[in-house]
C-alpha positions in Angstrom: 9.7 32.7 -9.7 6.8 30.7 -8.3 6.7 32.9 -5.2 6.6 36.0 -7.3 3.8 34.6 -9.4 1.8 33.7 -6.2 2.3 37.2 -4.7 1.3 38.7 -8.0 -1.9 36.7 -8.2 -2.8 37.6 -4.6 -2.1 41.3 -5.2 -4.2 41.3 -8.4 -7.1 39.6 -6.6 -7.2 42.3 -4.0 -6.9 45.1 -6.6 -9.9 43.6 -8.5 -11.9 43.3 -5.3 -11.0 46.9 -4.3 -11.9 48.1 -7.8 -15.4 46.5 -7.8 -16.1 47.4 -4.2 -15.1 51.0 -4.4 -18.3 52.2 -6.0 -20.3 50.5 -3.3 -18.4 52.3 -0.6 -18.7 55.6 -2.4 -22.4 55.2 -2.9 -22.8 54.3 0.8 -20.9 57.4 1.9 -22.7 59.7 -0.5 -26.1 58.4 0.7 -25.1 58.8 4.4 -25.5 55.0 5.0 -22.7 53.0 6.5 -21.0 50.5 4.1 -21.5 47.6 6.6 -25.2 47.7 7.3 -27.6 45.2 8.7 -31.3 46.1 8.4 -34.2 44.5 10.3 -37.2 44.3 8.0 -39.6 43.9 10.9 -41.1 40.6 9.7 -38.3 38.4 11.2 -36.1 38.9 8.1 -32.7 40.6 8.1 -31.2 42.4 5.1 -27.4 42.7 4.7 -25.7 45.4 2.7 -23.8 44.6 -0.5 -20.5 45.1 1.3 -21.3 42.5 3.9 -22.5 40.1 1.2 -19.2 40.5 -0.7 -17.2 40.0 2.5 -19.2 36.8 3.2 -18.6 35.5 -0.3 -14.8 36.2 0.0 -14.8 34.3 3.3 -16.6 31.4 1.8 -14.1 31.2 -1.0 -11.2 30.9 1.5 -12.8 27.9 3.3 -14.0 26.2 0.1 -10.9 23.9 -0.2 -11.5 22.7 3.4 -15.2 22.1 2.6 -14.3 20.0 -0.4 -11.7 18.0 1.6 -13.8 17.6 4.8 -17.4 17.3 3.7 -17.3 15.3 0.5 -16.0 11.9 -0.8 -12.7 13.5 -1.8 -10.6 12.3 1.2 -11.4 8.6 0.8 -10.8 8.7 -3.0 -7.4 10.5 -2.9 -6.0 8.3 -0.1 -7.0 5.1 -1.9 -5.5 6.3 -5.2 -2.3 7.3 -3.5 -2.0 3.9 -1.8 -2.7 2.2 -5.1 0.1 4.1 -6.9 2.5 3.2 -4.1 1.5 -0.5 -4.3 2.2 -0.5 -8.0 5.6 1.0 -7.5 5.3 3.5 -10.3 6.8 6.4 -8.3 5.1 9.5 -9.6 3.0 7.9 -12.3 0.2 9.0 -12.5 1.3 12.4 -11.2 -0.3 14.1 -8.3 -2.2 16.5 -10.6 -3.9 13.5 -12.4 -4.8 11.8 -9.1 -6.3 15.0 -7.8 -8.3 15.5 -11.0 -9.6 11.9 -10.8 -10.6 12.4 -7.2 -12.3 15.7 -7.9 -14.3 14.4 -10.9 -15.3 11.2 -9.1 -16.3 13.3 -6.0 -18.5 15.4 -8.2 -20.1 12.3 -9.6 -20.7 10.9 -6.2 -22.0 14.2 -4.8 -24.2 14.9 -7.8 -27.5 13.7 -6.1 -26.8 15.7 -3.0 -25.8 18.8 -4.9 -28.9 18.5 -7.1 -31.1 18.2 -4.1 -29.5 21.3 -2.5 -30.0 23.2 -5.7 -33.7 22.2 -6.1 -34.7 22.7 -2.5 -32.5 25.5 -1.3 -30.8 27.6 -4.0 -33.7 27.7 -6.5 -36.3 28.9 -3.9 -33.8 31.4 -2.5 -33.2 32.9 -6.0 -37.0 33.0 -6.5 -37.3 34.9 -3.2 -39.4 32.1 -1.8 -36.9 31.4 1.0 -34.8 33.7 3.2 -31.1 33.3 3.3 -31.2 31.7 6.7 -33.8 29.2 5.7 -31.9 28.3 2.5 -28.6 27.8 4.4 -30.4 25.7 7.0 -32.0 23.5 4.3 -28.7 23.1 2.4 -26.8 22.2 5.6 -29.4 19.5 6.4 -28.8 17.9 3.0 -25.0 17.9 3.5 -25.4 16.4 7.0 -27.6 13.6 5.7 -24.9 12.6 3.3 -22.2 12.7 5.9 -24.3 10.8 8.5 -25.1 8.1 6.1 -21.4 7.6 5.2 -20.1 7.8 8.8 -19.6 4.8 11.1 -21.9 4.8 14.0 -19.1 4.1 16.4 -17.2 7.3 15.3 -20.4 9.4 15.5 -21.2 8.0 18.9 -17.7 8.7 20.2 -17.7 12.4 19.2 -21.3 12.9 20.4 -20.4 11.4 23.8 -17.3 13.6 24.0 -19.3 16.7 23.2 -22.0 15.7 25.7 -24.9 16.3 23.2 -26.3 12.8 23.4 -28.6 11.2 20.8 -30.1 13.0 17.8 -33.5 12.5 16.4 -32.5 13.2 12.7 -29.4 14.0 10.7 -30.3 17.7 10.7 -30.0 17.8 14.4 -26.3 16.7 14.4 -24.1 19.8 14.8 -21.2 20.3 12.4 -18.8 20.3 15.3 -19.7 16.6 15.8 -20.3 15.3 12.3 -17.2 16.8 10.7 -14.6 15.1 12.9 -16.6 11.9 12.9 -16.9 11.9 9.1 -13.2 12.5 8.6 -12.2 9.8 11.1 -14.6 7.3 9.4 -13.3 8.2 5.9 -9.7 7.7 7.0 -10.5 4.2 8.4 -12.4 3.2 5.3 -9.8 4.5 3.0 -7.0 2.5 4.7 -9.1 -0.6 4.7 -9.6 -0.4 1.0 -6.0 0.5 0.4 -4.9 -2.6 2.4 -7.0 -4.8 0.1 -5.6 -3.2 -3.0 -2.0 -3.6 -1.7 -2.2 -7.4 -1.1 -2.0 -8.7 -4.7 0.9 -6.4 -5.6 2.7 -7.5 -2.4 2.3 -11.1 -3.4 3.8 -10.4 -6.9 6.8 -8.7 -5.2 7.3 -11.6 -2.9 7.1 -14.2 -5.7 9.5 -12.2 -7.9 12.0 -11.8 -5.0 11.9 -15.5 -4.3 12.5 -16.4 -7.9 15.5 -14.0 -8.2 17.0 -15.3 -5.0 16.7 -18.9 -6.1 18.4 -18.0 -9.4 21.2 -16.3 -7.6 20.3 -12.8 -9.0 20.5 -11.0 -5.7 22.1 -7.9 -7.2 19.0 -7.4 -9.5 16.3 -5.3 -7.9 13.0 -7.3 -7.4 11.0 -4.0 -7.7 12.4 -3.4 -11.2 11.5 -6.9 -12.4 8.0 -7.0 -10.7 6.9 -3.7 -12.1 6.0 -4.9 -15.6 4.1 -7.9 -14.1 2.1 -5.7 -11.8 1.3 -3.3 -14.7 0.3 -6.3 -16.8 -2.0 -7.7 -14.1 -3.5 -4.3 -13.5 -4.3 -3.8 -17.2 -5.6 -7.3 -17.7 -8.2 -7.0 -14.9 -9.1 -3.5 -16.0 -7.9 -2.2 -12.7 -8.7 1.5 -13.1 -12.4 0.8 -13.9 -12.7 -1.7 -11.0 -11.0 0.7 -8.6 -13.0 3.8 -9.6 -16.3 1.8 -9.8 -15.7 0.1 -6.4 -14.9 3.5 -4.8 -18.1 5.0 -6.1 -20.2 2.1 -4.9 -18.9 2.4 -1.3 -20.8 5.7 -0.8 -24.4 6.0 0.1 -26.2 8.7 -1.8 -28.9 10.9 -0.2 
């Protein structure tokens, strides 16, 4: 049933795209102009046909999940939350959907200054026809790179820049995406596991204490995880664990 629904959604998407793009192709054929057309304006600017713009938009939508995972704070947050849930021993509580929602909303909060700056300096001038598409994309890319560089360890950035042979960079905008993306992901993984280790320690101590008490009482048939779960939940609630975890995660990032 799930596979059928997925195939149905994909088919519906392509039907909608074909429906809205058909008049464009028909108009292009009637006017004698090719549907995929690139026009040089003569002043250094290039105009793309509507069909190419739709194709670029569809391509951007396919890589959007990868951009959210690889260029924002989402990776660090979701890994820390997953380790926290495992340390508490609550199995699938909170469920994966809730953890992803928390990570998305918190990522949006952390990325808000960067997104606002991109909107003010790139999108708004482009919509007002004050910037070309190439200049707007270059300006937005620079803002994203500044956020990634500020939240990437220097050792990781130096390692990938040495491997690519590009050397030192004068500014964050000079760092190519082929270098900053793997460096940023590697740095995020290391930071996430360090935070997860610190979160795991107090719950591990509770498990060890409960296991020692049960063994001294001769209750070896009783699962220590079952007995320690209420105490871990009580400790987490008393210290306002969710607020501390979310607030600490947000404070670990450097905004642009």
